[in-house]
Structures are given as C-alpha cells and as structure tokens.
C-alpha positions as CSV (number, residue, x, y, z in Angstrom):
1,M,3.0,-27.2,-9.1
2,R,-0.7,-26.4,-9.6
3,W,-1.8,-25.8,-13.1
4,S,-4.7,-26.1,-15.5
5,T,-5.0,-26.9,-19.1
6,G,-7.5,-27.7,-21.9
7,W,-7.9,-28.7,-25.5
8,Y,-10.1,-27.2,-28.2
9,G,-10.3,-28.9,-31.5
10,G,-12.2,-31.0,-34.0
11,S,-9.8,-33.9,-33.8
12,R,-8.9,-36.0,-30.8
13,Y,-6.0,-35.0,-28.6
14,D,-3.3,-37.6,-28.0
15,R,-2.1,-36.4,-24.6
16,L,-3.4,-36.0,-21.1
17,P,-1.9,-33.9,-18.3
18,R,-0.2,-36.2,-15.8
19,S,-2.3,-36.5,-12.7
20,G,-4.9,-34.3,-14.3
21,R,-8.5,-34.2,-13.0
22,P,-11.4,-33.4,-15.4
23,V,-13.4,-30.2,-14.7
24,P,-17.1,-30.9,-14.4
25,G,-19.2,-29.6,-17.3
26,L,-16.2,-28.7,-19.5
27,E,-15.0,-31.6,-21.4
28,T,-11.3,-31.6,-22.3
29,T,-10.4,-29.3,-19.4
30,W,-8.3,-30.5,-16.5
31,T,-6.7,-29.2,-13.3
32,V,-3.5,-30.6,-11.8
33,N,-2.8,-30.6,-8.0
34,W,-5.7,-28.2,-7.3
35,P,-7.8,-29.4,-4.3
36,G,-11.4,-30.2,-5.1
37,P,-13.0,-27.3,-3.2
38,R,-11.0,-24.9,-5.3
39,V,-12.4,-26.1,-8.6
40,R,-16.2,-25.4,-9.1
41,A,-18.4,-25.3,-12.1
42,A,-21.9,-24.7,-13.3
43,G,-23.7,-25.6,-16.5
44,S,-22.5,-28.1,-19.1
45,G,-22.1,-28.7,-22.8
46,S,-22.4,-25.5,-24.9
47,L,-23.1,-23.3,-21.8
48,A,-20.8,-23.8,-18.9
49,V,-18.4,-21.9,-16.6
50,A,-15.7,-23.0,-14.1
51,V,-13.5,-21.2,-11.6
52,V,-10.2,-22.5,-10.3
53,G,-8.6,-20.9,-7.3
54,D,-9.9,-18.7,-4.5
55,C,-13.2,-17.5,-5.8
56,G,-15.8,-15.7,-3.8
57,A,-18.8,-16.7,-6.0
58,D,-21.1,-19.2,-4.3
59,D,-22.8,-22.0,-6.2
60,Q,-25.9,-19.8,-6.9
61,Q,-23.8,-17.0,-8.2
62,L,-22.0,-19.4,-10.5
63,Q,-25.2,-20.7,-11.8
64,Q,-26.5,-17.2,-12.4
65,S,-23.3,-16.2,-14.2
66,L,-24.4,-18.4,-17.1
67,T,-26.5,-15.5,-18.2
68,A,-23.3,-13.5,-18.6
69,V,-21.6,-16.4,-20.4
70,R,-24.5,-16.7,-22.8
71,S,-24.2,-13.0,-23.7
72,K,-20.4,-13.2,-23.8
73,N,-20.0,-10.6,-21.1
74,W,-16.6,-12.1,-20.1
75,R,-15.5,-9.3,-17.8
76,A,-18.5,-9.9,-15.5
77,L,-16.9,-13.3,-14.7
78,T,-13.8,-11.5,-13.2
79,R,-15.7,-9.4,-10.6
80,W,-16.0,-11.8,-7.7
81,P,-13.7,-11.5,-4.7
82,G,-10.5,-13.6,-4.8
83,S,-7.9,-14.7,-7.3
84,Y,-8.9,-17.3,-9.8
85,L,-8.9,-18.7,-13.3
86,T,-12.2,-18.7,-15.2
87,I,-13.1,-21.0,-18.1
88,A,-16.4,-20.3,-19.9
89,R,-18.0,-21.9,-22.9
90,S,-20.7,-20.1,-24.9
91,G,-21.8,-22.1,-28.0
92,E,-18.7,-22.7,-30.1
93,Q,-16.6,-20.2,-28.2
94,L,-14.3,-20.9,-25.3
95,A,-13.0,-18.0,-23.1
96,V,-10.1,-18.5,-20.7
97,L,-9.6,-15.6,-18.3
98,G,-6.6,-15.3,-15.9
99,D,-6.4,-12.6,-13.2
100,L,-5.1,-9.1,-13.5
101,A,-1.9,-9.8,-11.6
102,G,-0.5,-12.9,-13.4
103,Q,-1.1,-15.4,-10.6
104,H,-3.2,-17.3,-13.0
105,P,-1.5,-16.6,-16.4
106,V,-2.8,-18.1,-19.6
107,Y,-0.8,-19.4,-22.6
108,W,-1.8,-21.2,-25.8
109,R,-0.4,-22.9,-28.8
110,S,-2.3,-23.9,-32.0
111,D,-1.8,-26.2,-34.9
112,G,-4.0,-27.6,-37.7
113,A,-5.8,-29.9,-35.3
114,G,-6.7,-27.4,-32.6
115,T,-5.5,-25.4,-29.6
116,W,-4.0,-26.4,-26.3
117,W,-4.2,-23.7,-23.6
118,S,-2.7,-23.8,-20.1
119,T,-1.7,-21.8,-17.1
120,S,1.8,-23.2,-17.6
121,A,3.9,-22.2,-20.5
122,T,6.4,-24.9,-19.6
123,A,3.8,-27.6,-19.9
124,L,2.8,-26.4,-23.4
125,A,6.4,-26.3,-24.4
126,A,6.8,-29.9,-23.2
127,L,4.2,-31.1,-25.7
128,D,7.0,-31.2,-28.3
129,G,10.1,-30.0,-26.5
130,A,9.8,-26.4,-27.7
131,P,13.0,-24.5,-26.5
132,V,13.3,-21.4,-24.4
133,D,13.3,-18.3,-26.6
134,P,16.5,-16.3,-25.9
135,T,15.0,-13.0,-27.1
136,A,12.0,-13.3,-24.8
137,L,14.3,-14.2,-21.9
138,A,16.5,-11.3,-22.8
139,A,13.4,-9.0,-22.5
140,H,12.6,-10.5,-19.1
141,L,16.2,-9.8,-17.9
142,A,16.7,-6.4,-19.5
143,L,13.3,-4.8,-18.7
144,A,11.5,-7.0,-16.2
145,Q,8.1,-5.8,-17.6
146,P,6.0,-8.9,-18.4
147,D,3.9,-7.2,-21.1
148,V,6.8,-5.5,-23.0
149,L,6.8,-8.0,-25.8
150,G,3.0,-8.5,-25.8
151,Q,2.1,-12.1,-26.7
152,W,5.7,-13.5,-26.6
153,S,6.2,-16.1,-23.9
154,L,9.5,-17.5,-22.7
155,Y,9.1,-20.4,-25.1
156,R,9.1,-20.6,-28.9
157,S,5.8,-21.7,-30.3
158,V,3.9,-20.8,-27.1
159,S,1.9,-17.6,-27.0
160,R,1.1,-15.6,-23.9
161,V,-2.1,-13.7,-23.0
162,P,-1.1,-10.2,-21.9
163,T,-2.3,-8.5,-18.8
164,G,-6.0,-7.4,-19.0
165,H,-6.7,-9.8,-21.9
166,L,-8.5,-13.1,-22.2
167,L,-7.9,-16.0,-24.6
168,L,-10.9,-16.5,-26.9
169,I,-11.0,-19.8,-28.9
170,G,-13.5,-20.6,-31.6
171,P,-13.8,-22.4,-35.0
172,E,-11.9,-19.6,-36.6
173,G,-8.9,-19.9,-34.3
174,A,-7.5,-18.6,-31.1
175,G,-6.3,-15.1,-30.0
176,A,-6.0,-12.7,-27.1
177,L,-8.8,-10.1,-26.6
178,R,-8.7,-7.2,-24.3
179,Y,-11.4,-7.2,-21.6
180,E,-10.0,-4.7,-19.1
181,P,-9.7,-0.9,-19.8
182,V,-6.2,0.3,-20.6
183,E,-6.8,3.0,-17.9
184,Y,-9.5,3.3,-15.3
185,E,-11.8,6.3,-15.0
186,P,-10.2,8.4,-12.3
187,V,-11.8,8.4,-8.8
188,D,-10.9,10.8,-6.1
189,L,-9.0,9.2,-3.2
190,R,-11.7,10.1,-0.7
191,D,-14.5,8.7,-2.9
192,A,-12.5,5.5,-3.6
193,A,-11.7,4.8,0.1
194,P,-14.9,3.0,1.0
195,T,-14.7,0.8,-2.1
196,V,-11.0,-0.1,-1.3
197,R,-12.0,-1.0,2.3
198,A,-14.9,-3.2,1.2
199,A,-12.8,-4.9,-1.5
200,L,-9.9,-5.7,0.8
201,S,-12.2,-6.8,3.6
202,E,-13.9,-9.2,1.2
203,A,-10.6,-10.5,-0.1
204,V,-9.4,-11.3,3.4
205,G,-12.7,-12.7,4.5
206,L,-12.8,-15.1,1.6
207,R,-9.5,-16.7,2.9
208,C,-10.8,-17.0,6.5
209,D,-12.8,-20.1,5.5
210,G,-12.3,-22.4,8.5
211,R,-8.6,-23.2,7.8
212,P,-6.0,-22.0,10.3
213,V,-4.9,-18.5,9.4
214,S,-1.5,-17.0,9.8
215,A,-0.2,-13.6,8.5
216,D,2.9,-11.6,8.2
217,L,2.9,-8.7,10.7
218,A,5.6,-6.3,9.6
219,G,4.8,-3.2,7.4
220,L,1.6,-1.3,7.0
221,D,0.2,-3.5,4.3
222,S,0.7,-6.9,6.0
223,T,-0.5,-5.4,9.3
224,T,-3.7,-4.3,7.6
225,L,-4.4,-7.9,6.4
226,A,-3.5,-9.4,9.8
227,C,-5.9,-7.0,11.6
228,L,-8.7,-7.7,9.1
229,A,-8.3,-11.4,9.6
230,A,-8.2,-11.0,13.4
231,Q,-11.8,-9.6,13.2
232,R,-12.9,-13.1,12.0
233,G,-10.9,-15.3,14.4
234,A,-7.5,-16.3,15.7
235,V,-4.4,-15.3,13.6
236,A,-0.9,-16.5,14.1
237,A,1.0,-13.3,13.3
238,V,4.7,-13.6,12.5
239,T,7.4,-11.0,12.2
240,F,10.8,-11.7,10.6
241,A,13.2,-9.8,12.9
242,D,16.8,-10.1,11.9
243,A,19.0,-7.7,13.9
244,R,20.8,-6.8,10.8
245,L,17.7,-5.1,9.4
246,R,17.7,-2.3,11.9
247,D,14.1,-1.4,11.2
248,D,11.1,-0.9,13.5
249,D,8.9,-3.6,12.2
250,L,9.2,-5.7,15.3
251,A,8.4,-2.8,17.7
252,Y,5.2,-2.0,15.7
253,A,4.3,-5.7,15.5
254,V,4.6,-6.2,19.3
255,R,2.5,-3.1,20.0
256,T,-0.1,-4.1,17.4
257,A,-0.5,-7.7,18.8
258,V,-1.0,-6.3,22.3
259,T,-3.7,-3.9,21.1
260,V,-5.6,-6.1,18.6
261,P,-7.6,-9.1,19.9
262,N,-7.0,-12.5,18.3
263,L,-3.5,-11.7,17.1
264,A,-1.0,-14.2,18.6
265,H,2.4,-12.8,17.8
266,H,5.5,-14.9,17.0
267,T,9.0,-13.5,16.3
268,V,11.1,-15.2,13.6
269,P,14.7,-14.5,14.5
270,G,17.4,-14.2,11.9
271,S,20.3,-16.6,11.6
272,P,23.5,-16.8,9.5
273,E,21.6,-18.6,6.8
274,T,18.7,-16.1,6.6
275,V,20.3,-14.0,3.9
276,Y,19.8,-13.7,0.1
277,Y,21.3,-16.4,-2.1
278,A,21.5,-19.0,0.7
279,G,20.8,-22.6,-0.3
280,L,21.7,-22.3,-4.0
281,E,24.3,-25.0,-3.8
282,D,21.5,-27.6,-4.1
283,L,18.9,-26.6,-6.7
284,S,16.9,-29.8,-6.2
285,A,15.8,-28.4,-2.9
286,L,14.0,-25.5,-4.6
287,P,10.5,-26.0,-6.1
288,V,10.1,-25.9,-9.9
289,T,8.3,-22.8,-11.1
290,D,6.9,-22.0,-14.5
291,A,9.2,-19.0,-15.0
292,P,12.2,-17.4,-13.3
293,N,11.2,-16.5,-9.8
294,A,12.4,-13.9,-7.4
295,Y,11.8,-16.0,-4.3
296,V,14.6,-18.4,-5.3
297,V,17.0,-15.8,-3.9
298,T,15.1,-15.3,-0.6
299,A,13.9,-18.8,-0.1
300,S,15.9,-19.3,3.2
301,I,14.1,-16.2,4.7
302,K,10.7,-17.4,3.6
303,R,11.4,-20.9,5.0
304,A,12.3,-19.4,8.4
305,V,8.9,-17.7,8.4
306,L,7.1,-20.9,7.3
307,D,8.9,-23.0,9.9
308,T,7.4,-20.8,12.6
309,V,4.0,-20.9,11.1
310,A,4.1,-24.7,10.7
311,G,5.0,-25.0,14.3
312,R,1.6,-23.6,15.1
313,H,-0.6,-25.2,12.5
314,T,-0.6,-27.1,9.2
315,A,-2.7,-27.0,6.1
316,G,-3.6,-23.4,6.7
317,V,-3.6,-20.2,4.8
318,H,-0.9,-17.5,5.2
319,L,-1.6,-13.9,4.3
320,T,1.1,-11.8,2.8
321,G,1.1,-8.0,2.0
322,A,2.8,-8.6,-1.4
323,A,1.8,-5.9,-3.9
324,G,0.6,-3.5,-1.2
325,D,3.2,-0.9,-2.4
326,A,2.1,-1.3,-6.0
327,V,-1.6,-0.6,-5.4
328,L,-1.5,1.8,-2.4
329,S,1.3,4.1,-3.5
330,A,3.1,5.1,-6.7
331,P,6.7,5.9,-7.7
332,S,7.7,9.5,-8.3
333,S,7.8,8.7,-12.1
334,Y,4.1,10.0,-12.2
335,L,5.8,13.4,-12.3
336,A,6.2,12.7,-16.0
337,D,2.4,12.5,-16.4
338,L,1.9,15.8,-14.6
339,L,4.3,17.4,-17.0
340,R,2.6,15.8,-20.0
341,E,-0.7,17.2,-18.8
342,R,0.8,20.6,-18.2
343,Q,0.0,20.5,-14.5
344,H,3.3,22.4,-13.9
345,H,2.4,23.9,-10.6
346,R,1.4,20.5,-9.1
347,A,4.4,18.9,-10.7
348,W,6.7,21.4,-9.0
349,Q,5.0,21.0,-5.6
350,H,5.3,17.3,-5.7
351,A,8.9,17.4,-7.0
352,Q,9.9,19.6,-4.1
353,A,8.4,17.2,-1.6
354,H,9.9,14.1,-3.2
355,A,13.3,15.9,-3.4
356,R,13.3,16.5,0.3
357,L,12.7,12.8,0.9
358,R,15.5,11.8,-1.5
359,H,18.0,14.4,-0.5
360,T,18.1,15.8,-4.0
361,S,16.7,18.8,-5.9
362,A,13.3,19.3,-7.4
363,L,14.8,20.4,-10.7
364,T,16.8,17.2,-10.8
365,L,13.7,15.1,-10.4
366,L,11.8,17.1,-13.1
367,R,14.7,16.9,-15.5
368,R,14.7,13.1,-15.1
369,A,11.0,13.0,-15.7
370,R,10.8,15.3,-18.7
371,P,11.9,12.8,-21.5
372,A,9.2,10.4,-20.5
373,S,6.6,13.2,-20.6
374,R,7.4,13.8,-24.2
375,T,6.7,10.3,-25.6
376,D,4.3,7.4,-25.3
377,L,4.8,3.6,-24.9
378,A,5.5,3.1,-28.6
379,G,8.0,5.9,-28.7
380,A,9.7,4.6,-25.6
381,L,10.0,1.1,-27.1
382,R,11.7,2.6,-30.2
383,T,14.0,4.6,-28.0
384,T,15.0,1.6,-25.9
385,A,15.6,-0.4,-29.1
386,A,17.9,2.3,-30.4
387,E,19.8,2.3,-27.0
388,L,20.3,-1.4,-27.3
389,R,22.0,-0.9,-30.7
390,R,24.6,1.4,-29.1
391,P,27.5,0.1,-27.0
392,P,26.7,-0.9,-23.4
393,R,26.6,1.9,-20.9
394,P,28.9,2.4,-17.9
395,W,27.0,1.3,-14.8
396,V,25.2,3.9,-12.6
397,T,22.3,3.4,-10.2
398,Q,18.9,3.4,-11.8
399,A,17.9,6.5,-9.8
400,E,20.5,8.5,-11.7
401,R,19.0,7.6,-15.1
402,P,16.2,9.4,-16.8
403,V,12.7,8.1,-16.1
404,S,11.5,5.9,-18.9
405,W,8.4,3.8,-19.8
406,T,10.8,0.9,-20.5
407,P,13.9,1.5,-18.5
408,L,16.9,-0.8,-19.3
409,L,18.4,-2.6,-16.3
410,A,22.1,-3.3,-15.9
411,T,21.4,-6.8,-17.2
412,A,20.9,-5.3,-20.7
413,D,24.5,-4.2,-20.6
414,W,25.8,-7.7,-19.8
415,M,24.3,-9.3,-22.9
416,S,26.2,-10.1,-26.1
417,L,25.9,-7.6,-29.0
418,D,24.0,-10.1,-31.1
419,L,21.3,-10.7,-28.4
420,R,21.1,-6.9,-27.8
421,G,20.4,-6.5,-31.5
422,R,17.8,-9.3,-31.5
423,L,16.0,-7.7,-28.5
424,A,16.1,-4.3,-30.2
425,S,14.4,-5.8,-33.3
426,A,11.7,-7.4,-31.1
427,L,11.1,-4.0,-29.4
428,D,10.7,-2.3,-32.7
429,V,8.0,-4.9,-33.6
430,A,6.3,-4.4,-30.2
431,A,6.2,-0.7,-30.8
432,E,4.2,-1.2,-34.0
433,L,1.6,-3.2,-32.0
434,A,1.7,-1.2,-28.7
435,D,-1.6,-1.0,-27.0
436,G,-0.6,1.1,-24.0
437,P,-2.2,3.7,-21.8
438,A,-1.7,7.4,-22.2
439,R,-0.1,7.7,-18.7
440,L,3.2,6.3,-17.7
441,A,1.9,5.6,-14.2
442,A,-0.9,3.3,-15.6
443,W,1.7,1.3,-17.6
444,T,4.2,0.9,-14.7
445,D,1.4,0.1,-12.2
446,R,0.2,-2.8,-14.4
447,Q,3.8,-4.1,-15.0
448,D,4.7,-3.9,-11.4
449,L,1.6,-5.9,-10.5
450,A,2.2,-8.5,-13.1
451,R,5.8,-9.0,-11.9
452,V,4.8,-9.2,-8.3
453,G,2.0,-11.6,-9.1
454,A,4.2,-13.9,-11.1
455,D,6.8,-13.9,-8.3
456,T,4.2,-14.6,-5.7
457,T,3.6,-18.0,-7.3
458,G,7.2,-18.9,-6.3
459,W,6.5,-18.0,-2.7
460,R,3.3,-20.1,-3.0
461,E,5.3,-23.1,-4.4
462,I,7.8,-23.0,-1.5
463,A,4.9,-23.0,1.0
464,L,2.8,-25.7,-0.7
465,T,5.7,-28.0,-1.5
466,G,7.4,-27.9,1.8
467,Y,4.7,-27.1,4.3
468,G,1.2,-27.7,2.8
469,I,0.4,-24.0,3.5
470,D,-1.5,-21.8,1.0
471,I,-0.1,-18.3,0.4
472,A,-2.8,-15.6,-0.1
473,A,-2.0,-12.1,-1.4
474,P,-5.2,-10.1,-1.2
475,F,-3.7,-7.0,-2.6
476,L,-3.4,-8.9,-5.9
477,D,-7.1,-9.7,-6.2
478,N,-8.9,-8.2,-9.2
479,E,-11.4,-6.1,-7.3
480,V,-8.7,-4.7,-4.9
481,I,-6.5,-3.8,-7.9
482,R,-9.5,-2.1,-9.7
483,A,-10.5,-0.1,-6.6
484,C,-6.9,1.1,-5.9
485,L,-5.7,1.9,-9.3
486,A,-8.8,4.0,-10.1
487,V,-7.2,6.5,-7.8
488,P,-4.7,8.7,-9.8
489,A,-1.1,8.0,-9.1
490,D,-0.4,11.5,-7.9
491,Q,-3.0,11.0,-5.1
492,R,-1.8,7.5,-4.1
493,G,1.9,8.6,-4.2
494,T,1.6,12.1,-2.8
495,P,4.7,12.6,-0.7
496,G,3.1,14.4,2.2
497,R,1.4,11.3,3.6
498,Y,2.5,7.7,3.7
499,K,0.0,5.5,1.8
500,P,-2.8,8.0,2.1
501,L,-5.3,5.7,0.4
502,L,-4.9,3.1,3.1
503,G,-5.3,5.7,5.8
504,E,-8.4,7.2,4.2
505,A,-9.9,3.7,3.8
506,F,-9.4,2.4,7.3
507,A,-9.1,5.4,9.6
508,P,-13.0,5.5,10.1
509,A,-13.3,1.7,10.4
510,G,-11.5,1.0,13.7
511,V,-9.7,-2.0,12.1
512,L,-6.2,-0.7,12.7
513,P,-4.8,1.0,15.8
514,P,-4.2,4.7,15.2
515,F,-0.5,4.4,15.8
516,V,-0.3,1.9,12.9
517,L,-2.1,4.3,10.5
518,A,0.3,7.1,11.6
519,R,3.3,5.1,10.7
520,S,5.6,6.5,8.0
521,T,8.5,4.0,8.1
522,K,9.1,0.9,6.0
523,G,11.5,-1.9,6.6
524,G,14.0,-3.1,3.9
525,F,16.1,-6.1,3.2
526,N,19.2,-4.4,1.8
527,A,21.4,-5.5,4.7
528,L,20.5,-9.2,4.0
529,A,21.0,-8.8,0.3
530,Y,24.5,-7.5,0.7
531,A,25.3,-10.1,3.4
532,G,24.2,-12.8,1.0
533,L,26.2,-11.3,-1.9
534,R,29.3,-11.4,0.3
535,E,28.8,-14.7,2.0
536,H,27.7,-16.6,-1.1
537,A,30.0,-15.0,-3.7
538,S,31.7,-18.2,-4.6
539,V,28.3,-19.9,-5.3
540,L,27.2,-17.0,-7.5
541,R,30.5,-17.1,-9.4
542,D,29.9,-20.8,-10.1
543,L,26.3,-20.2,-11.2
544,L,27.1,-17.2,-13.5
545,G,30.6,-18.4,-14.5
546,P,31.9,-20.6,-17.4
547,T,29.1,-23.2,-17.0
548,S,26.3,-20.6,-17.0
549,R,23.4,-21.4,-19.2
550,L,22.8,-17.7,-19.5
551,A,26.3,-17.2,-20.8
552,A,25.9,-20.0,-23.3
553,A,22.9,-18.2,-24.7
554,G,24.6,-14.8,-24.9
555,L,22.3,-13.5,-22.1
556,I,25.3,-12.5,-19.9
557,T,29.0,-12.1,-20.6
558,E,31.7,-12.8,-18.1
559,A,33.6,-9.5,-17.6
560,P,30.7,-7.2,-16.4
561,V,29.1,-9.9,-14.2
562,T,32.5,-10.6,-12.5
563,T,33.0,-6.9,-11.9
564,M,29.6,-6.5,-10.4
565,L,30.1,-9.5,-8.1
566,Q,33.5,-8.0,-7.0
567,R,31.7,-4.8,-6.2
568,A,29.1,-6.7,-4.2
569,A,31.8,-8.6,-2.2
570,A,33.5,-5.4,-1.4
571,G,30.3,-3.8,-0.1
572,Q,30.2,-1.2,-2.9
573,P,27.0,0.0,-4.5
574,T,25.7,-2.8,-6.8
575,A,23.1,-3.5,-9.4
576,Q,21.2,-5.7,-6.9
577,G,18.1,-6.0,-9.0
578,A,20.1,-7.1,-12.1
579,L,22.0,-9.7,-10.2
580,H,18.8,-10.9,-8.6
581,L,17.2,-11.4,-12.1
582,A,20.2,-13.1,-13.5
583,V,20.4,-15.6,-10.6
584,D,16.7,-16.3,-10.8
585,A,17.0,-17.0,-14.6
586,E,20.1,-19.1,-14.3
587,V,18.5,-21.3,-11.6
588,W,15.3,-21.7,-13.7
589,L,17.2,-22.7,-16.8
590,R,19.1,-25.4,-14.8
591,Q,15.9,-26.6,-13.2
592,M,14.2,-27.0,-16.6
593,E,16.9,-29.5,-17.6
594,T,15.5,-31.9,-15.1
595,A,11.9,-30.8,-14.9
596,P,9.3,-33.6,-14.2
597,A,7.2,-35.1,-16.9
598,W,4.1,-33.0,-17.6
599,W,2.1,-35.3,-19.9
600,E,1.2,-38.9,-20.5
601,V,-0.2,-40.6,-23.6
602,D,-4.0,-40.8,-23.7
603,S,-4.6,-44.5,-23.2
604,R,-7.6,-44.4,-25.6
605,V,-5.3,-43.2,-28.4
606,A,-2.6,-45.7,-27.4
607,T,-4.9,-48.7,-27.9
608,V,-6.2,-47.6,-31.3
C-alpha cells in the first residue's frame, strides 16, 4: 500500500515507517511505496513544500508556490491539475492537505511529545495497537457518509481530517482547519462548461505522460476520458461485456472505437466467476486497504479487466470514469432544496419529469422531499439519532423512505440495541459541531465524492499489487470537482437531458462523436450482484455468521442478516448496498488481524 507520514515534535521520534523514504526538504516526512517521480519538493528548512501523487505543477511552479507557503495561502497549493497530497512548512507551522475526494486522506494523533500524521489511519493505530472504534464503524455501516462524525476515524486515538479541511500543526498543537468553501458560488451550466472541459482535459493530459495508457470504454463518463486520452496517443480501450448485463455499453464502445482514431478496442467477456462476492474464500488474495473497501466485492470483475489490459502493456496507467455520476449529475433529492428556497414551480416541473422516469407520481416525490426541506444538517443528525433510539424498522427499499440529509441504511437495523444507542449519542454530539452547507445537494455531493474516492483506492490497490498498473480517476481531481459542483444540482440533474453539463462542455469541442453525446442510457451491474448473492450465499453466510467479527462487536445480529441473505438467494428485492457494506467491513476486520508490520524501531534510538 502507498502511504505517507510525518512527525512534528520537540523530542525525538522512536519509530520509522517500514521501507519509508525521506521527502527532500522536509525533515521527518516519509513516503512508502511511492515511485520517485511522484514525490517532488521545493525549498527546505522553515520554508518548504512537497507534493505526493499525480500533480500537474512543474518544478518552476513548485518553486514559485513557496510565496503562497510563506503567506500561508494553503488553498493555492491545491489548485494544480491532478490528485495529490501536499505538505508545506512555513516557519513553525506545518500544513498537510489531502484532496477533496479522499484519495489522499489525512489522519493524526498527538501526545505530549508531538504529533504523528499519516495518510493511513491503520498505520497510526499500529503505533501502539489502538483498536477499531465500534461506534465509528457503526457510522460507516449505517450511514456511509465519511464526514458524518467529523473528525472521528475508524480507530480510537486517531483523528481524521474531514473533507475540505487541512491539518495544521504548530507549537500550540494540531487540528483540522477548513480551507474549502462549504458551498461554491453558483455558476450557470453554460458558463461553467468551458471550465469543466479545460479541467477535465488537463486532468487526462497529466496522466498521458509517456506511460502506456488504457481506459474503460463503457458509459458516457469513461468514454469521455478515453476519447480525451486518444487525442494524445494510443489508448487500449476495454469494455466489460458480460451477456447477463443486457446493456448497450458494448454496442456504443464498438461504434466509438471505429469512429475515434487511436482507440484500440478490446472486449472483456464475462465468465461464471465475474460476479459479485467471488473469491472471498481466500482473503489473503485481496490487497490490504486502510478502510473497508467496496471493490472487495467486485474484485473478480476488476481483475478480468486488468487481465486484458496487462495482456497489452504493463506498468501503464488505466483511466476510469469513477465519480462521473457524482460530479456531472445529481440525485432527485435536490428537490428538497428547491422546496426550501420556495421555488415551488420549478420543483413541481422537475418532480413531474423525475416521476415519469421512475414510474411514480410527482406528489410522491415531493412528499418524500418535504421533510428534508424543513431541516438542516444539525437537525437531520438529531432526527437520525432519535430514530436509532427507536426499535429497528421493517425493511423497505431506500427509494420508499423520505429523503434525508443522513439516511439510515438497512445495516442500521441489523445492529445491537446497545450499539444503536452509542451511535445515536455520537450523532447528537456531531449535531452540536455540525459545519454543513445550507443545501442538501451540496452535502450529499461531497459525501458521495468522499465515498467514491476512498473506494477507488481499493481499485488502485488491486491494480498496483497484482499488475503494476496505476488507476487514475480524473473526475476525482480537485479542479474537476470544483468546476462541476459550482453548477447548481438542479441544472446538473435536470431530468430532461442526460448529463447536460458534459454535453454542454464537449459538444463544441469535437472530442466525442455526436452519437455518444446523444446517449441517454447507462449500464448497471444488478444482474451480477444478484448472481453473486445466489452463487456465493454459503460463503456470505460463513463470513457474516457465528464467527463474524461484526457480530462479535454488535455491528450486526444474526436474524435480520440471515433473512436478507435468504431473500437474495431467492432473487427477491434485497438491501444490496447494506449487504455490500457489511461484507466489505467484515473482510477488512479479518484482514486487520494479519496486517503487515507498518513500523520499525529507529536504529539511532535503539543504540542509545
């Protein structure tokens, strides 16, 4: 696993990250498993800056950025293309900035001697064997919103820097400081389109750096990235085409590859093993990740794609359209914001259009949205806490429940009463500290991105560990996120056009064939999810059964999980997302029991 860490303190540290490499100019800062070209620095001593990851700043720009470091203009250090971690020292202050999507998260822990920070919470926990915090893991399972408990990490004694914040360490201590606006100043979709096009083009161009390039070629998002990369050179474009999916991804991919120069198309056929939950019999075959990861469940599908890519080249970069949905469109929950702002006519128009797509009524959609329009994040957290103190609910699909800032998933109803109560108390505390936006859409956008970003690290670990291939997700880059989310949700998610922001951005550019931009369909993996639930039911029963680590902690109870697995095996509607989360967390907890050593004793201390 790639990670970074550093020490700030007056006394000497007694540990070193195993296999760590010092970062030039920043004493007591190290990277682990990052290739040299992905770690660059300028300055030294009391004025220095370093970037770790895919950063579009050249050496001259890094040197010039020392002016921003000196004036403590931290946000300016996050405006380059790419996805990267930034470490900057200005006098006695050290700032550590992750990205806006959680691909480079930041954690810290302090004691009387100083502060350790890291991009790995597990590494910091390993300093003294700090245990997993059941309440924090309960929040992860019940809500799947990374920022819902603010600075709580999944480990006791380890703090987390929330989305849009940086870690600032100085003689007076360490803490998280917001650097990104809670909401962006709104920009009309047409005005934002050129900025979106430029940001996404830069993001793709940064990855086309001489390495072999491959790309998914499936939906509108991945096709856009593949076509942008093809403007710069050869691209091995791959389409996962399992007959059970019954979508039109392959038809569009073949037509696109014929039309766009430099796209060499390869089909990845499905097989009996390319289903969800395959391969969980041997957890040692899965890469260790810093947190529960969604790609544990779909690893066999991802490996089928990577097998095809690796047959064409090695040590390359693979572009994925992950997070395209999160930044280019918006869920219909933005109707709550229109109601809050008394845009009743617009809300009614949009509800009618969404209702036609969902085969329901506009009044039903507006009734679902109304409760969320009458509260804010703090109020929603208190309401959710109160709901947790009541008996578990009968299961219905999430689409039948009212829209909420903090919707409880079915996993919340599988927990012990004691843990539900502890989570409720934590949410009450979070409500007192809530620093949320005024609009529901702005909150859910950020949480969706943070979740996708964290999960994409798992995809990246599978590719790096097994194939030496780098995964790049340009839609998760800071500048792409900023450009897209400045467009109001009701314009990005307007039901009359499919991803209108992408169409407006690229229609004039000639990058994408017109038939791609006219596409209004999207593939889905439900068939493979249900197939996996049926075919691997016994494995899932073993994972979530009597020896389950989640059950031992009170995070699941046997009866409701057994009922849900029985429904899945029978092909009945199922809480797929909840099962997915539970399996991810169970696998992670078991992996943590045999996790590799993170630290070694500093030899200079050992000889004293």
